C-alpha positions as a Python dict, from the first residue, in 0.01 Angstrom:
ca = {
    (1, 'M'): (0, 0, 0),
    (2, 'N'): (-23, -291, -249),
    (3, 'K'): (-33, -582, -3),
    (4, 'K'): (-233, -680, 306),
    (5, 'V'): (-211, -989, 528),
    (6, 'L'): (-535, -1095, 696),
    (7, 'K'): (-616, -1365, 947),
    (8, 'A'): (-868, -1634, 850),
    (9, 'D'): (-1144, -1528, 1087),
    (10, 'R'): (-1498, -1392, 1063),
    (11, 'D'): (-1372, -1041, 989),
    (12, 'A'): (-1154, -1149, 695),
    (13, 'I'): (-1416, -1083, 426),
    (14, 'A'): (-1505, -735, 549),
    (15, 'N'): (-1139, -638, 604),
    (16, 'G'): (-1034, -779, 267),
    (17, 'V'): (-1314, -608, 76),
    (18, 'N'): (-1241, -276, 248),
    (19, 'F'): (-870, -299, 162),
    (20, 'I'): (-946, -376, -203),
    (21, 'Q'): (-1205, -97, -222),
    (22, 'E'): (-969, 166, -82),
    (23, 'S'): (-682, 48, -305),
    (24, 'L'): (-893, 71, -621),
    (25, 'K'): (-1034, 413, -529),
    (26, 'A'): (-677, 541, -491),
    (27, 'R'): (-608, 424, -849),
    (28, 'D'): (-911, 606, -998),
    (29, 'I'): (-1091, 286, -1101),
    (30, 'S'): (-1455, 344, -1204),
    (31, 'K'): (-1730, 281, -951),
    (32, 'R'): (-1886, 14, -1174),
    (33, 'K'): (-1560, -177, -1203),
    (34, 'I'): (-1496, -146, -827),
    (35, 'A'): (-1843, -292, -758),
    (36, 'Q'): (-1777, -589, -990),
    (37, 'T'): (-1436, -649, -833),
    (38, 'L'): (-1571, -634, -479),
    (39, 'L'): (-1842, -887, -567),
    (40, 'T'): (-1580, -1126, -706),
    (41, 'S'): (-1350, -1068, -407),
    (42, 'E'): (-1627, -1138, -158),
    (43, 'E'): (-1719, -1472, -320),
    (44, 'V'): (-1353, -1580, -345),
    (45, 'L'): (-1278, -1491, 18),
    (46, 'A'): (-1592, -1674, 133),
    (47, 'K'): (-1481, -1988, -52),
    (48, 'I'): (-1128, -1964, 94),
    (49, 'L'): (-1261, -1932, 450),
    (50, 'E'): (-1455, -2259, 414),
    (51, 'S'): (-1132, -2464, 431),
    (52, 'A'): (-858, -2227, 550),
    (53, 'P'): (-716, -2319, 894),
    (54, 'A'): (-827, -2081, 1169),
    (55, 'E'): (-600, -1780, 1215),
    (56, 'S'): (-392, -1877, 909),
    (57, 'D'): (-275, -1600, 676),
    (58, 'I'): (-470, -1474, 377),
    (59, 'V'): (-253, -1251, 159),
    (60, 'I'): (-420, -997, -72),
    (61, 'E'): (-198, -823, -326),
    (62, 'I'): (-270, -557, -588),
    (63, 'K'): (-51, -619, -895),
    (64, 'G'): (-2, -413, -1208),
    (65, 'H'): (221, -374, -1515),
    (66, 'F'): (190, -203, -1856),
    (67, 'G'): (-136, -42, -1739),
    (68, 'N'): (-290, -374, -1628),
    (69, 'L'): (-425, -418, -1276),
    (70, 'A'): (-513, -744, -1100),
    (71, 'I'): (-605, -878, -756),
    (72, 'Q'): (-420, -1182, -620),
    (73, 'I'): (-539, -1369, -310),
    (74, 'K'): (-326, -1645, -152),
    (75, 'S'): (-412, -1883, 129),
    (76, 'A'): (-328, -2230, 267),
    (77, 'C'): (-677, -2359, 188),
    (78, 'E'): (-800, -2652, -15),
    (79, 'V'): (-795, -2606, -390),
    (80, 'F'): (-1131, -2525, -551),
    (81, 'A'): (-1273, -2448, -895),
    (82, 'V'): (-1500, -2178, -1035),
    (83, 'S'): (-1788, -2429, -1036),
    (84, 'D'): (-1752, -2459, -656),
    (85, 'I'): (-1830, -2088, -623),
    (86, 'Y'): (-2151, -2141, -821),
    (87, 'E'): (-2266, -2394, -562),
    (88, 'N'): (-2257, -2125, -293),
    (89, 'L'): (-2471, -1894, -506),
    (90, 'R'): (-2768, -2137, -517),
    (91, 'I'): (-2863, -2023, -866),
    (92, 'D'): (-3098, -2322, -905),
    (93, 'E'): (-3330, -2172, -641),
    (94, 'F'): (-3430, -1894, -884),
    (95, 'D'): (-3678, -1939, -1169),
    (96, 'E'): (-3530, -2031, -1508),
    (97, 'D'): (-3517, -1678, -1656),
    (98, 'A'): (-3373, -1516, -1344),
    (99, 'G'): (-3126, -1802, -1306),
    (100, 'D'): (-3002, -1755, -1663),
    (101, 'V'): (-2950, -1381, -1605),
    (102, 'I'): (-2759, -1442, -1281),
    (103, 'R'): (-2550, -1721, -1434),
    (104, 'K'): (-2451, -1499, -1728),
    (105, 'L'): (-2350, -1225, -1485),
    (106, 'Y'): (-2133, -1460, -1283),
    (107, 'D'): (-1995, -1621, -1599),
    (108, 'K'): (-1873, -1275, -1697),
    (109, 'L'): (-1730, -1213, -1351),
    (110, 'F'): (-1573, -1553, -1292),
    (111, 'A'): (-1548, -1806, -1572),
    (112, 'D'): (-1337, -1607, -1817),
    (113, 'T'): (-1138, -1410, -1563),
    (114, 'L'): (-1061, -1616, -1253),
    (115, 'S'): (-730, -1801, -1250),
    (116, 'I'): (-708, -2060, -970),
    (117, 'R'): (-392, -2265, -907),
    (118, 'N'): (-254, -2469, -622),
    (119, 'S'): (113, -2515, -538),
    (120, 'R'): (278, -2657, -225),
    (121, 'G'): (-47, -2653, -31),
    (122, 'K'): (-131, -2292, -113),
    (123, 'T'): (-411, -2178, -339),
    (124, 'T'): (-364, -1861, -545),
    (125, 'V'): (-661, -1686, -703),
    (126, 'T'): (-595, -1407, -955),
    (127, 'F'): (-851, -1194, -1136),
    (128, 'P'): (-811, -877, -1346),
    (129, 'V'): (-947, -537, -1253),
    (130, 'K'): (-823, -341, -1551),
    (131, 'K'): (-674, -457, -1880),
    (132, 'S'): (-463, -210, -2072),
    (133, 'P'): (-525, -198, -2451),
    (134, 'Y'): (-151, -140, -2489),
    (135, 'S'): (-8, -446, -2309),
    (136, 'S'): (-44, -686, -2604),
    (137, 'L'): (85, -411, -2834),
    (138, 'V'): (396, -362, -2617),
    (139, 'Y'): (473, -734, -2625),
    (140, 'T'): (413, -756, -3000),
    (141, 'I'): (628, -453, -3090),
    (142, 'A'): (902, -574, -2852),
    (143, 'A'): (896, -912, -3027),
    (144, 'L'): (907, -741, -3369),
    (145, 'V'): (1211, -528, -3275),
    (146, 'L'): (1392, -821, -3110),
    (147, 'G'): (1321, -1039, -3414),
    (148, 'I'): (1465, -779, -3652),
    (149, 'L'): (1775, -727, -3436),
    (150, 'T'): (1831, -1101, -3388),
    (151, 'G'): (1795, -1178, -3758),
    (152, 'F'): (2013, -884, -3860),
    (153, 'L'): (2292, -982, -3615),
    (154, 'I'): (2285, -1345, -3730),
    (155, 'H'): (2296, -1229, -4092),
    (156, 'K'): (2594, -1001, -4027),
    (157, 'L'): (2796, -1196, -3770),
    (158, 'F'): (2771, -1551, -3899),
    (159, 'P'): (2855, -1708, -4237),
    (160, 'A'): (2555, -1754, -4466),
    (161, 'A'): (2556, -2133, -4414),
    (162, 'V'): (2547, -2098, -4035),
    (163, 'G'): (2269, -1838, -4049),
    (164, 'K'): (2069, -2063, -4279),
    (165, 'N'): (2111, -2356, -4039),
    (166, 'I'): (2000, -2146, -3741),
    (167, 'S'): (1693, -2041, -3936),
    (168, 'T'): (1619, -2391, -4068),
    (169, 'I'): (1684, -2589, -3749),
    (170, 'I'): (1564, -2351, -3475),
    (171, 'I'): (1358, -2055, -3594),
    (172, 'T'): (1163, -2198, -3888),
    (173, 'P'): (1028, -2506, -3700),
    (174, 'I'): (900, -2284, -3415),
    (175, 'Y'): (747, -2041, -3666),
    (176, 'T'): (589, -2328, -3863),
    (177, 'M'): (436, -2484, -3550),
    (178, 'F'): (267, -2161, -3447),
    (179, 'I'): (150, -2079, -3800),
    (180, 'N'): (7, -2432, -3826),
    (181, 'F'): (-164, -2372, -3491),
    (182, 'L'): (-319, -2057, -3637),
    (183, 'K'): (-421, -2234, -3959),
    (184, 'M'): (-566, -2526, -3763),
    (185, 'I'): (-810, -2303, -3578),
    (186, 'V'): (-915, -2074, -3865),
    (187, 'A'): (-1158, -2313, -4042),
    (188, 'P'): (-1362, -2421, -3735),
    (189, 'L'): (-1343, -2070, -3589),
    (190, 'V'): (-1486, -1915, -3906),
    (191, 'F'): (-1751, -2183, -3948),
    (192, 'F'): (-1889, -2179, -3594),
    (193, 'S'): (-1858, -1802, -3540),
    (194, 'V'): (-2044, -1726, -3865),
    (195, 'A'): (-2303, -2003, -3813),
    (196, 'Y'): (-2376, -1900, -3454),
    (197, 'S'): (-2390, -1527, -3531),
    (198, 'I'): (-2650, -1600, -3803),
    (199, 'A'): (-2843, -1843, -3581),
    (200, 'D'): (-2860, -1567, -3319),
    (201, 'F'): (-3057, -1344, -3557),
    (202, 'T'): (-3430, -1360, -3493),
    (203, 'D'): (-3501, -1148, -3801),
    (204, 'L'): (-3350, -1312, -4111),
    (205, 'K'): (-3456, -1015, -4325),
    (206, 'A'): (-3237, -793, -4107),
    (207, 'L'): (-2952, -1040, -4159),
    (208, 'G'): (-2992, -1017, -4536),
    (209, 'R'): (-2988, -637, -4518),
    (210, 'I'): (-2673, -637, -4304),
    (211, 'A'): (-2494, -887, -4532),
    (212, 'F'): (-2586, -681, -4840),
    (213, 'E'): (-2459, -365, -4667),
    (214, 'M'): (-2127, -535, -4585),
    (215, 'V'): (-2072, -651, -4943),
    (216, 'I'): (-2151, -302, -5080),
    (217, 'F'): (-1901, -141, -4843),
    (218, 'Y'): (-1635, -401, -4929),
    (219, 'L'): (-1682, -344, -5302),
    (220, 'M'): (-1675, 34, -5251),
    (221, 'T'): (-1345, 21, -5058),
    (222, 'S'): (-1193, -208, -5325),
    (223, 'V'): (-1279, 43, -5598),
    (224, 'I'): (-1138, 326, -5386),
    (225, 'A'): (-821, 122, -5326),
    (226, 'I'): (-761, 85, -5702),
    (227, 'F'): (-792, 461, -5746),
    (228, 'V'): (-559, 515, -5447),
    (229, 'G'): (-305, 286, -5615),
    (230, 'Y'): (-332, 480, -5941),
    (231, 'F'): (-304, 817, -5760),
    (232, 'T'): (2, 694, -5569),
    (233, 'Y'): (176, 584, -5888),
    (234, 'Q'): (104, 921, -6049),
    (235, 'L'): (278, 1087, -5752),
    (236, 'F'): (574, 847, -5773),
    (237, 'P'): (603, 714, -6132),
    (238, 'I'): (878, 458, -6056),
    (239, 'G'): (1035, 226, -6313),
    (240, 'N'): (1375, 225, -6483),
    (241, 'T'): (1413, 65, -6827),
    (242, 'D'): (1761, -61, -6729),
    (243, 'L'): (1593, -308, -6492),
    (244, 'A'): (1456, -504, -6791),
    (245, 'M'): (1802, -662, -6826),
    (246, 'A'): (1783, -792, -6468),
    (247, 'V'): (1476, -1010, -6528),
    (248, 'S'): (1550, -1369, -6428),
    (249, 'E'): (1341, -1648, -6579),
    (250, 'E'): (1493, -1897, -6339),
    (251, 'T'): (1402, -1691, -6030),
    (252, 'A'): (1039, -1659, -6140),
    (253, 'E'): (999, -2021, -6251),
    (254, 'S'): (823, -2165, -5944),
    (255, 'T'): (572, -1880, -5929),
    (256, 'L'): (499, -1907, -6301),
    (257, 'Q'): (433, -2279, -6261),
    (258, 'K'): (172, -2201, -5997),
    (259, 'A'): (18, -1938, -6223),
    (260, 'E'): (-19, -2187, -6510),
    (261, 'S'): (-259, -2399, -6304),
    (262, 'V'): (-471, -2103, -6190),
    (263, 'T'): (-766, -1965, -6379),
    (264, 'I'): (-940, -1663, -6234),
    (265, 'S'): (-1281, -1548, -6350),
    (266, 'I'): (-1603, -1424, -6195),
    (267, 'K'): (-1778, -1740, -6315),
    (268, 'D'): (-1518, -1970, -6153),
    (269, 'T'): (-1534, -1774, -5829),
    (270, 'L'): (-1915, -1794, -5811),
    (271, 'V'): (-1927, -2164, -5904),
    (272, 'G'): (-1654, -2243, -5652),
    (273, 'I'): (-1854, -2099, -5362),
    (274, 'I'): (-2064, -2415, -5334),
    (275, 'P'): (-1852, -2714, -5222),
    (276, 'S'): (-1907, -3065, -5353),
    (277, 'D'): (-1885, -3205, -5000),
    (278, 'I'): (-1873, -3082, -4639),
    (279, 'I'): (-1522, -3204, -4552),
    (280, 'T'): (-1307, -3042, -4826),
    (281, 'P'): (-1368, -2676, -4724),
    (282, 'F'): (-1231, -2758, -4377),
    (283, 'Q'): (-933, -2947, -4519),
    (284, 'K'): (-838, -2665, -4756),
    (285, 'S'): (-959, -2375, -4533),
    (286, 'D'): (-1150, -2242, -4835),
    (287, 'M'): (-1306, -1931, -4683),
    (288, 'L'): (-1582, -1873, -4940),
    (289, 'Q'): (-1699, -2233, -4913),
    (290, 'L'): (-1677, -2230, -4532),
    (291, 'I'): (-1882, -1911, -4516),
    (292, 'F'): (-2141, -2065, -4751),
    (293, 'L'): (-2170, -2375, -4529),
    (294, 'A'): (-2186, -2162, -4214),
    (295, 'V'): (-2465, -1946, -4359),
    (296, 'I'): (-2665, -2258, -4449),
    (297, 'F'): (-2622, -2407, -4100),
    (298, 'G'): (-2689, -2073, -3929),
    (299, 'V'): (-3011, -2006, -4122),
    (300, 'A'): (-3128, -2362, -4051),
    (301, 'A'): (-3054, -2319, -3678),
    (302, 'A'): (-3241, -1987, -3670),
    (303, 'S'): (-3541, -2140, -3850),
    (304, 'L'): (-3554, -2437, -3612),
    (305, 'A'): (-3491, -2236, -3294),
    (306, 'G'): (-3849, -2287, -3176),
    (307, 'K'): (-3865, -2663, -3241),
    (308, 'M'): (-3501, -2761, -3190),
    (309, 'P'): (-3319, -2506, -2970),
    (310, 'E'): (-3050, -2769, -2906),
    (311, 'F'): (-2913, -2713, -3257),
    (312, 'K'): (-2850, -2343, -3192),
    (313, 'R'): (-2715, -2422, -2843),
    (314, 'M'): (-2471, -2673, -2994),
    (315, 'L'): (-2339, -2412, -3237),
    (316, 'G'): (-2299, -2174, -2942),
    (317, 'I'): (-2104, -2433, -2742),
    (318, 'F'): (-1862, -2504, -3027),
    (319, 'N'): (-1827, -2132, -3095),
    (320, 'A'): (-1736, -2074, -2729),
    (321, 'V'): (-1482, -2361, -2736),
    (322, 'F'): (-1302, -2238, -3046),
    (323, 'S'): (-1319, -1877, -2927),
    (324, 'K'): (-1146, -1987, -2606),
    (325, 'I'): (-873, -2165, -2805),
    (326, 'T'): (-840, -1848, -3014),
    (327, 'S'): (-781, -1638, -2702),
    (328, 'V'): (-490, -1867, -2614),
    (329, 'I'): (-346, -1838, -2965),
    (330, 'V'): (-366, -1457, -2950),
    (331, 'K'): (-140, -1460, -2644),
    (332, 'L'): (122, -1652, -2845),
    (333, 'I'): (128, -1403, -3134),
    (334, 'P'): (451, -1230, -3011),
    (335, 'I'): (637, -1562, -3058),
    (336, 'V'): (517, -1580, -3420),
    (337, 'V'): (616, -1216, -3469),
    (338, 'F'): (970, -1273, -3335),
    (339, 'C'): (1029, -1583, -3548),
    (340, 'S'): (879, -1427, -3860),
    (341, 'M'): (1099, -1117, -3845),
    (342, 'A'): (1416, -1307, -3751),
    (343, 'K'): (1361, -1558, -4033),
    (344, 'M'): (1310, -1282, -4288),
    (345, 'M'): (1615, -1080, -4180),
    (346, 'I'): (1844, -1385, -4187),
    (347, 'A'): (1742, -1472, -4543),
    (348, 'M'): (1744, -1115, -4676),
    (349, 'D'): (1990, -1042, -4955),
    (350, 'F'): (2043, -669, -4905),
    (351, 'G'): (2237, -616, -5230),
    (352, 'T'): (1962, -755, -5453),
    (353, 'L'): (1690, -576, -5264),
    (354, 'L'): (1849, -235, -5316),
    (355, 'N'): (1811, -270, -5694),
    (356, 'V'): (1435, -228, -5680),
    (357, 'F'): (1394, -96, -5325),
    (358, 'V'): (1207, 210, -5450),
    (359, 'W'): (905, -12, -5527),
    (360, 'T'): (850, -90, -5156),
    (361, 'P'): (805, 261, -5010),
    (362, 'V'): (572, 355, -5297),
    (363, 'V'): (342, 58, -5216),
    (364, 'Y'): (368, 143, -4845),
    (365, 'F'): (267, 503, -4920),
    (366, 'G'): (-40, 378, -5108),
    (367, 'D'): (-137, 144, -4824),
    (368, 'I'): (-95, 416, -4559),
    (369, 'L'): (-300, 652, -4777),
    (370, 'M'): (-573, 386, -4793),
    (371, 'I'): (-574, 356, -4412),
    (372, 'G'): (-626, 733, -4407),
    (373, 'V'): (-926, 685, -4638),
    (374, 'Y'): (-1066, 424, -4397),
    (375, 'I'): (-1044, 675, -4116),
    (376, 'I'): (-1239, 931, -4322),
    (377, 'L'): (-1504, 668, -4406),
    (378, 'L'): (-1535, 581, -4037),
    (379, 'A'): (-1596, 946, -3946),
    (380, 'V'): (-1837, 1011, -4237),
    (381, 'F'): (-2051, 694, -4231),
    (382, 'A'): (-2040, 613, -3858),
    (383, 'G'): (-1961, 948, -3693),
    (384, 'L'): (-1697, 784, -3474),
    (385, 'A'): (-1365, 923, -3351),
    (386, 'P'): (-1083, 775, -3565),
    (387, 'H'): (-824, 793, -3285),
    (388, 'K'): (-1047, 573, -3066),
    (389, 'F'): (-1055, 310, -3340),
    (390, 'L'): (-678, 320, -3395),
    (391, 'K'): (-610, 305, -3021),
    (392, 'K'): (-811, -15, -2979),
    (393, 'Y'): (-738, -185, -3312),
    (394, 'F'): (-368, -105, -3350),
    (395, 'P'): (-252, -435, -3187),
    (396, 'A'): (-439, -628, -3458),
    (397, 'M'): (-275, -412, -3726),
    (398, 'V'): (70, -497, -3588),
    (399, 'S'): (-22, -866, -3572),
    (400, 'A'): (-145, -861, -3934),
    (401, 'F'): (171, -677, -4044),
    (402, 'T'): (401, -941, -3897),
    (403, 'C'): (193, -1251, -3984),
    (404, 'A'): (141, -1126, -4344),
    (405, 'S'): (-174, -1339, -4369),
    (406, 'S'): (-534, -1221, -4332),
    (407, 'N'): (-643, -1566, -4214),
    (408, 'A'): (-360, -1593, -3961),
    (409, 'A'): (-448, -1246, -3829),
    (410, 'L'): (-817, -1336, -3794),
    (411, 'P'): (-804, -1446, -3425),
    (412, 'T'): (-640, -1119, -3317),
    (413, 'S'): (-878, -914, -3530),
    (414, 'I'): (-1179, -1086, -3374),
    (415, 'E'): (-1043, -1017, -3025),
    (416, 'R'): (-987, -646, -3094),
    (417, 'C'): (-1330, -598, -3258),
    (418, 'D'): (-1486, -746, -2947),
    (419, 'K'): (-1283, -499, -2736),
    (420, 'M'): (-1420, -215, -2950),
    (421, 'G'): (-1778, -309, -2862),
    (422, 'I'): (-1879, -451, -3200),
    (423, 'S'): (-2151, -715, -3165),
    (424, 'P'): (-2044, -1074, -3243),
    (425, 'K'): (-2341, -1079, -3481),
    (426, 'I'): (-2143, -839, -3700),
    (427, 'Y'): (-1774, -928, -3664),
    (428, 'S'): (-1830, -1306, -3660),
    (429, 'F'): (-1961, -1273, -4015),
    (430, 'S'): (-1791, -962, -4154),
    (431, 'L'): (-1429, -1043, -4063),
    (432, 'P'): (-1415, -1391, -4228),
    (433, 'L'): (-1602, -1250, -4529),
    (434, 'G'): (-1362, -953, -4550),
    (435, 'A'): (-1058, -1182, -4521),
    (436, 'T'): (-1190, -1353, -4834),
    (437, 'I'): (-1327, -1082, -5062),
    (438, 'N'): (-1188, -753, -4930),
    (439, 'M'): (-825, -724, -5044),
    (440, 'D'): (-773, -348, -5066),
    (441, 'G'): (-400, -371, -4992),
    (442, 'S'): (-372, -628, -5270),
    (443, 'C'): (-554, -397, -5513),
    (444, 'I'): (-302, -121, -5442),
    (445, 'S'): (8, -340, -5478),
    (446, 'L'): (-129, -511, -5793),
    (447, 'L'): (-190, -183, -5974),
    (448, 'I'): (139, -20, -5869),
    (449, 'S'): (331, -337, -5962),
    (450, 'A'): (164, -356, -6304),
    (451, 'L'): (238, 11, -6384),
    (452, 'F'): (593, -27, -6248),
    (453, 'C'): (657, -321, -6483),
    (454, 'A'): (487, -144, -6775),
    (455, 'K'): (728, 150, -6742),
    (456, 'I'): (1031, -80, -6722),
    (457, 'F'): (929, -247, -7051),
    (458, 'Q'): (810, 82, -7207),
    (459, 'I'): (449, -34, -7247),
    (460, 'P'): (216, 263, -7311),
    (461, 'V'): (-64, 274, -7053),
    (462, 'T'): (-369, 384, -7254),
    (463, 'P'): (-720, 431, -7109),
    (464, 'S'): (-821, 88, -7247),
    (465, 'V'): (-518, -71, -7075),
    (466, 'L'): (-614, 98, -6749),
    (467, 'L'): (-975, -20, -6778),
    (468, 'S'): (-853, -376, -6837),
    (469, 'L'): (-628, -352, -6530),
    (470, 'F'): (-910, -214, -6313),
    (471, 'I'): (-1150, -497, -6405),
    (472, 'S'): (-885, -769, -6372),
    (473, 'I'): (-770, -641, -6031),
    (474, 'M'): (-1129, -635, -5898),
    (475, 'V'): (-1174, -1000, -6001),
    (476, 'L'): (-831, -1104, -5868),
    (477, 'S'): (-891, -932, -5534),
    (478, 'V'): (-1199, -1150, -5477),
    (479, 'G'): (-1072, -1472, -5632),
    (480, 'S'): (-708, -1461, -5529),
    (481, 'P'): (-564, -1814, -5562),
    (482, 'G'): (-522, -1999, -5235),
    (483, 'V'): (-155, -2088, -5287),
    (484, 'P'): (159, -1968, -5106),
    (485, 'G'): (256, -1627, -5242),
    (486, 'G'): (-94, -1590, -5387),
    (487, 'N'): (-54, -1222, -5469),
    (488, 'L'): (269, -1284, -5660),
    (489, 'V'): (75, -1538, -5867),
    (490, 'C'): (-188, -1268, -5925),
    (491, 'I'): (82, -1030, -6053),
    (492, 'A'): (212, -1306, -6282),
    (493, 'L'): (-142, -1347, -6420),
    (494, 'L'): (-200, -971, -6449),
    (495, 'I'): (105, -824, -6620),
    (496, 'P'): (96, -1037, -6941),
    (497, 'Q'): (-243, -876, -7014),
    (498, 'I'): (-65, -545, -7078),
    (499, 'G'): (225, -695, -7273),
    (500, 'V'): (479, -739, -6990),
    (501, 'P'): (651, -1080, -6971),
    (502, 'A'): (536, -1275, -6664),
    (503, 'E'): (902, -1335, -6575),
    (504, 'A'): (923, -967, -6473),
    (505, 'I'): (796, -1072, -6128),
    (506, 'S'): (1155, -1183, -6058),
    (507, 'L'): (1235, -813, -6008),
    (508, 'I'): (1010, -781, -5706),
    (509, 'M'): (1008, -1131, -5559),
    (510, 'G'): (1288, -1057, -5312),
    (511, 'L'): (1106, -757, -5168),
    (512, 'Y'): (758, -904, -5180),
    (513, 'P'): (759, -1036, -4819),
    (514, 'L'): (803, -677, -4698),
    (515, 'V'): (522, -548, -4920),
    (516, 'G'): (298, -841, -4825),
    (517, 'M'): (319, -739, -4460),
    (518, 'M'): (185, -387, -4515),
    (519, 'Q'): (-65, -515, -4768),
    (520, 'T'): (-214, -754, -4509),
    (521, 'C'): (-223, -478, -4247),
    (522, 'T'): (-428, -266, -4489),
    (523, 'N'): (-660, -557, -4573),
    (524, 'V'): (-753, -637, -4212),
    (525, 'T'): (-787, -268, -4118),
    (526, 'G'): (-1040, -230, -4398),
    (527, 'D'): (-1232, -534, -4270),
    (528, 'A'): (-1247, -387, -3917),
    (529, 'V'): (-1353, -41, -4041),
    (530, 'V'): (-1638, -185, -4248),
    (531, 'S'): (-1742, -402, -3950),
    (532, 'T'): (-1746, -93, -3725),
    (533, 'I'): (-1944, 117, -3975),
    (534, 'V'): (-2207, -153, -4032),
    (535, 'A'): (-2233, -222, -3657),
    (536, 'K'): (-2289, 148, -3584),
    (537, 'R'): (-2547, 187, -3860),
    (538, 'E'): (-2737, -121, -3739),
    (539, 'G'): (-2729, -27, -3370),
    (540, 'L'): (-2499, -320, -3290),
    (541, 'L'): (-2206, -117, -3158),
    (542, 'D'): (-2153, -51, -2788),
    (543, 'T'): (-2046, 312, -2822),
    (544, 'K'): (-1956, 339, -2452),
    (545, 'K'): (-1715, 50, -2491),
    (546, 'F'): (-1581, 195, -2817),
    (547, 'N'): (-1517, 536, -2661),
    (548, 'S'): (-1380, 408, -2328),
}
């Protein structure tokens, strides 16, 4: 039985709690979760009874879909808020330490889970019992499939001009609004999450050790990614000299113009870490500069924690605010996915793409191989079950695939790392850092693209050429230009070093959106794997949560 109607009398709480307890036991919910749910139910029913008319109906319903389970309680009582429940608890009567512990417990039970709404004189309270790790994945994959089908049908059934108008007038504006929403939140989210995670460290030496460990792992995976790219190309040595005739200077012009204004070097990257002012990094969402500012603020807050705890508390408040906004954005990801796929399919010129289609599956193979390497690293360095990681993190991988932007995928990645039991002290710092300096998918596509172009133009790839490519790709992966199509600009900067005309990027520009999707998926997966490994090694991983 999923529904029970009670009368608003003195037995309502006991009857309601018993019904919920028996219902949850029948669904094999853990004892711990049942206890938490019963505590929440008891407080909600007590608050409802304060204003519900005598003998009026209180309806309790157990709801579930896609593996989720929630309790819904309805009654014709006065509307109330979560803060009203706190008043009944009399937390202020406890000493400060005990009060903080109790408030944190009830914050976890109520503040982030209770949904209270009033309509037509009835108050409805809903709170989750069980959240399926697959629900967001189901919505995202459904949006992806629907987007592909919608775009494909528009492309096939309507004239090109009509399809373009549908994309320009309807789909693109919606997509742009949501992407702007994502971009808007990234800078403050990164700044406050990094600053607060550092401020929360009582041992700054431990912080330095953890940061050093992260950078070493990121550099190691980047080197491995270059070798994976080279190995993949040796398995599939693609490149037809006839394609040299298809190079279009006009097609590549806009990308080449961007490349002309970009200079990439280790020196420029290091110098550019320190901003000339505080505002510009937020305006440009420059991740390296934002991380630098956040580290400075976080260390200062940690150092002043004894004298000025308000500074650390302020960072925590802003971090909580932007984290809450992020949780809302994550729920909207399927809309971005649908629009992104539909827009791409409408604009896709299938005839042109077939000319160099072979390049795409080769890059995909390299990226999938790299994800396999991550899984091995996870097992070797952290001793964790790979399938547990994939089960919990897969929704973020799908989100990254469809958004094709490491920064845009950051909110979802943060959410999934939290679900895996990684401490915010780790992922709040490691994920923004990884989105900036850890571009393993980019390393793979850069090397395969360079060797692909070299074969088309019959450029011999000697050991010295390979060494030059390896060094250049390492630098480019860290200092990738922050312009639209940044990796295409990197290819335009890379291939002239081996004697290939920069205009050769015109061969792969049409297919690059597809490659960019898998490349981003690989990048963010690498960030999450390194975060998990470091968290496990530092004792900052909740293994019970990870394995649940």
